[in-house]
C-alpha positions as CSV (number, residue, x, y, z in Angstrom):
1,M,0.0,0.0,0.0
2,E,1.4,3.4,-1.1
3,D,0.6,5.2,2.2
4,L,2.4,2.5,4.2
5,K,5.5,2.9,2.0
6,A,5.4,6.6,2.8
7,F,5.0,5.9,6.5
8,Q,7.8,3.4,6.6
9,C,10.4,5.6,4.8
10,S,9.9,8.7,7.0
11,S,13.2,9.5,8.4
12,L,14.2,10.7,11.9
13,A,15.0,14.1,10.2
14,I,11.3,14.4,9.1
15,R,10.0,13.3,12.5
16,E,12.2,16.0,14.1
17,A,11.3,18.8,11.6
18,V,9.9,20.9,14.5
19,N,10.3,24.3,12.8
20,Y,8.6,23.2,9.6
21,Y,5.5,21.8,11.2
22,R,5.3,24.9,13.5
23,W,5.4,27.0,10.3
24,L,2.4,25.1,8.9
25,Y,0.5,25.4,12.2
26,N,1.1,29.1,12.3
27,D,-0.3,29.5,8.8
28,F,-3.4,27.6,9.9
29,K,-3.9,28.6,13.6
30,D,-6.3,31.5,13.1
31,Y,-8.8,29.2,11.4
32,I,-8.5,26.2,13.7
33,G,-11.6,25.7,15.9
34,D,-12.3,23.4,18.9
35,S,-13.7,20.4,17.1
36,I,-11.2,19.1,14.6
37,L,-11.1,16.2,12.1
38,E,-7.5,15.5,10.9
39,I,-7.5,13.3,7.8
40,G,-4.3,11.3,7.6
41,G,-2.4,11.5,10.8
42,G,0.9,10.2,9.4
43,I,3.7,10.2,11.9
44,G,1.8,12.6,14.2
45,N,3.9,15.7,13.7
46,F,0.9,17.9,13.1
47,S,-1.4,16.0,15.4
48,N,0.8,16.9,18.3
49,L,0.2,20.6,17.7
50,L,-3.6,20.1,17.8
51,S,-3.8,17.8,20.8
52,D,-4.7,20.6,23.2
53,R,-8.0,21.4,21.5
54,K,-11.3,20.4,22.9
55,R,-11.9,17.6,20.4
56,L,-9.5,16.0,17.9
57,V,-10.5,13.1,15.7
58,I,-7.7,11.6,13.6
59,V,-8.4,9.1,10.8
60,D,-6.0,7.2,8.6
61,I,-6.4,4.2,6.3
62,V,-3.2,2.5,7.4
63,E,-3.5,0.2,10.4
64,E,0.1,0.7,11.5
65,V,-0.4,4.5,11.5
66,V,-3.6,4.2,13.5
67,Q,-2.0,1.9,16.1
68,R,1.0,4.2,16.5
69,L,-1.1,7.3,16.9
70,D,-3.4,5.6,19.3
71,N,-0.4,4.7,21.5
72,I,0.9,8.3,21.3
73,F,-2.4,9.8,22.4
74,E,-3.7,7.1,24.7
75,D,-3.6,9.5,27.7
76,K,-5.5,12.2,25.9
77,A,-9.2,11.9,26.5
78,N,-9.9,14.6,23.9
79,V,-8.1,12.7,21.1
80,S,-9.7,9.8,19.2
81,V,-7.9,7.8,16.5
82,F,-9.8,5.7,13.9
83,K,-9.0,3.6,10.9
84,A,-11.3,5.1,8.2
85,D,-11.4,6.3,4.6
86,I,-12.7,9.8,3.9
87,C,-14.0,8.4,0.6
88,D,-16.3,6.1,2.5
89,K,-19.8,7.5,2.7
90,G,-20.6,5.2,5.5
91,F,-17.8,6.8,7.6
92,V,-19.2,10.2,6.8
93,D,-22.7,9.2,7.8
94,S,-21.5,7.7,11.1
95,V,-19.8,10.9,12.4
96,I,-21.8,13.7,10.7
97,K,-24.3,14.1,13.5
98,N,-21.5,15.3,15.8
99,G,-20.1,17.6,13.2
100,F,-16.7,19.4,13.0
101,D,-15.8,23.1,12.7
102,T,-12.4,22.3,11.2
103,I,-11.0,19.7,8.9
104,I,-7.3,19.5,8.4
105,C,-5.8,17.6,5.5
106,V,-2.0,17.8,5.1
107,N,-0.4,15.9,2.2
108,V,-3.2,13.4,1.8
109,L,-5.5,14.5,-1.0
110,E,-2.9,13.7,-3.7
111,H,-3.0,10.0,-2.6
112,I,-6.8,9.8,-3.3
113,A,-7.9,8.8,-6.8
114,D,-11.3,10.5,-6.5
115,D,-10.1,13.7,-4.9
116,I,-13.3,15.6,-5.7
117,G,-15.4,12.9,-4.0
118,A,-13.2,13.2,-1.0
119,L,-13.6,17.0,-0.9
120,K,-17.4,16.6,-1.2
121,N,-17.4,14.3,1.8
122,M,-15.3,16.9,3.7
123,R,-17.8,19.6,2.8
124,E,-20.6,17.3,4.1
125,L,-18.8,16.8,7.4
126,L,-18.7,20.6,7.9
127,S,-22.4,20.9,7.0
128,T,-23.9,21.0,10.5
129,R,-21.7,23.7,11.9
130,G,-19.9,25.4,9.1
131,G,-16.2,26.1,9.5
132,H,-13.0,25.7,7.7
133,L,-11.1,23.2,5.5
134,L,-7.4,23.7,5.9
135,L,-5.7,21.9,3.1
136,L,-2.0,21.4,2.0
137,V,-1.1,19.5,-1.1
138,P,2.1,19.1,-3.2
139,A,2.4,21.8,-5.8
140,H,3.2,22.1,-9.5
141,E,2.5,19.4,-12.0
142,I,5.9,20.1,-13.5
143,L,7.5,18.8,-10.3
144,F,5.8,15.4,-10.6
145,S,8.6,12.8,-10.3
146,D,9.3,9.1,-10.0
147,L,9.2,9.6,-6.2
148,D,5.6,10.9,-6.5
149,R,4.7,7.6,-8.1
150,V,6.6,5.5,-5.5
151,V,4.8,7.1,-2.6
152,G,1.4,6.8,-4.3
153,H,0.7,10.3,-5.5
154,H,-1.9,10.5,-8.2
155,R,-1.1,14.1,-9.0
156,R,0.5,17.4,-7.9
157,Y,-1.7,20.6,-7.9
158,N,-1.6,23.9,-9.6
159,K,-3.7,26.8,-8.4
160,K,-6.4,26.8,-11.1
161,P,-7.3,23.1,-11.0
162,L,-7.4,23.0,-7.3
163,R,-9.6,26.1,-7.1
164,Q,-12.0,24.4,-9.6
165,K,-12.1,21.2,-7.6
166,L,-12.7,23.0,-4.3
167,E,-15.5,25.1,-5.8
168,Q,-17.1,22.0,-7.4
169,A,-17.1,20.4,-4.0
170,G,-19.0,23.4,-2.5
171,F,-16.2,25.3,-0.8
172,S,-15.6,29.1,-0.8
173,I,-11.9,29.8,-1.0
174,N,-10.5,32.3,1.5
175,K,-6.8,31.9,0.7
176,L,-4.9,30.0,-1.9
177,Y,-1.1,30.3,-2.0
178,Y,2.2,28.5,-2.6
179,L,4.4,27.7,0.4
180,N,8.2,27.0,0.7
181,C,9.9,28.2,-2.4
182,L,13.3,26.7,-1.3
183,G,11.7,23.3,-0.9
184,A,10.5,23.4,-4.5
185,I,14.0,24.1,-5.7
186,G,15.4,21.3,-3.6
187,W,12.7,18.9,-4.9
188,F,13.5,19.8,-8.5
189,I,17.2,19.2,-8.0
190,N,16.9,16.0,-6.0
191,Y,14.0,14.3,-7.7
192,K,13.8,15.7,-11.3
193,I,17.5,16.2,-12.0
194,L,19.3,13.7,-9.7
195,K,16.2,11.4,-9.9
196,Y,16.3,10.1,-6.3
197,K,13.6,7.5,-5.8
198,E,13.5,7.5,-2.0
199,V,12.0,10.1,0.2
200,V,15.2,10.2,2.2
201,C,18.8,9.1,1.7
202,Q,21.9,10.3,3.4
203,S,22.1,13.4,1.3
204,T,18.4,14.5,1.6
205,D,18.3,13.5,5.2
206,R,21.1,16.1,5.9
207,Q,19.4,18.7,3.7
208,I,16.1,18.3,5.7
209,K,18.0,18.8,9.0
210,I,19.8,21.9,7.8
211,F,16.6,23.3,6.2
212,D,14.5,22.8,9.3
213,R,17.1,24.2,11.8
214,F,18.6,27.1,9.9
215,L,16.4,28.1,6.9
216,V,12.8,27.6,8.0
217,P,12.9,30.5,10.5
218,L,14.2,32.8,7.7
219,V,12.0,31.5,4.8
220,S,8.8,31.4,6.9
221,R,9.4,35.0,7.9
222,M,10.0,36.1,4.4
223,E,7.0,34.3,3.0
224,S,4.7,35.7,5.7
225,I,5.5,39.1,4.2
226,L,5.5,38.2,0.5
227,K,4.0,35.0,-0.9
228,P,6.2,33.4,-3.5
229,P,5.0,32.6,-7.1
230,F,5.9,28.9,-6.6
231,G,6.5,26.5,-3.7
232,I,6.8,22.8,-2.8
233,S,3.3,23.0,-1.4
234,L,0.0,24.6,-2.2
235,I,-2.2,25.8,0.8
236,A,-5.9,26.4,0.6
237,V,-8.0,27.9,3.4
238,C,-11.7,27.3,2.6
239,D,-14.8,28.6,4.3
240,T,-18.2,26.9,4.6
241,K,-21.5,27.8,6.1
242,P,-24.0,25.3,7.7
243,Y,-26.4,23.8,5.2
244,T,-29.9,25.3,5.6
245,K,-33.1,23.4,4.9
């Protein structure tokens, strides 16, 4: 399973990328409510930053990921972890009555063949309260590489196609912008020119550590002032209102 491959090859450097995940959190924090659904918990980097909220539900389709996150948060009564698929209408129907005011989906949508169907289910889960979808996906079709295929990516996203899909799913777009221009340059060199086929190796592991420790504080500050015209990721902040009968 592609998601399991991605989980197994995550390096210690990625797990310890504290500054990077704090950067993402800071971009989202003004839109994060008290009742959160996180789709795709991965190795838990982002989940840790959300675990002080009133209610956090984490879902993932990989059993090993679910078990690991369940162990991490076993002492947190406000955190629940489930094995579930956002494309499963049965799952949506089972949790919709409680509703969420925030859905967070970081580096997951690209793994889903029917991404519009998944987005429509996310919209449905925000229907009772209204709220925000906070989405991060890999950016730029031109950067699609052999590594994307190895880890199970169906696509990378440009602004216009993502906007169209979000609007088709019923979302209003508050913000849509590229993130981490240096990461895009590094990806192009490592995976398009040098054609690495692993998420991490000795070279990229070192790059991740240096980037997180020394460059993220600088780049995040710069991009908070002026959004770049390209980046390794594309962020969408989407608004919804409750459905009215």
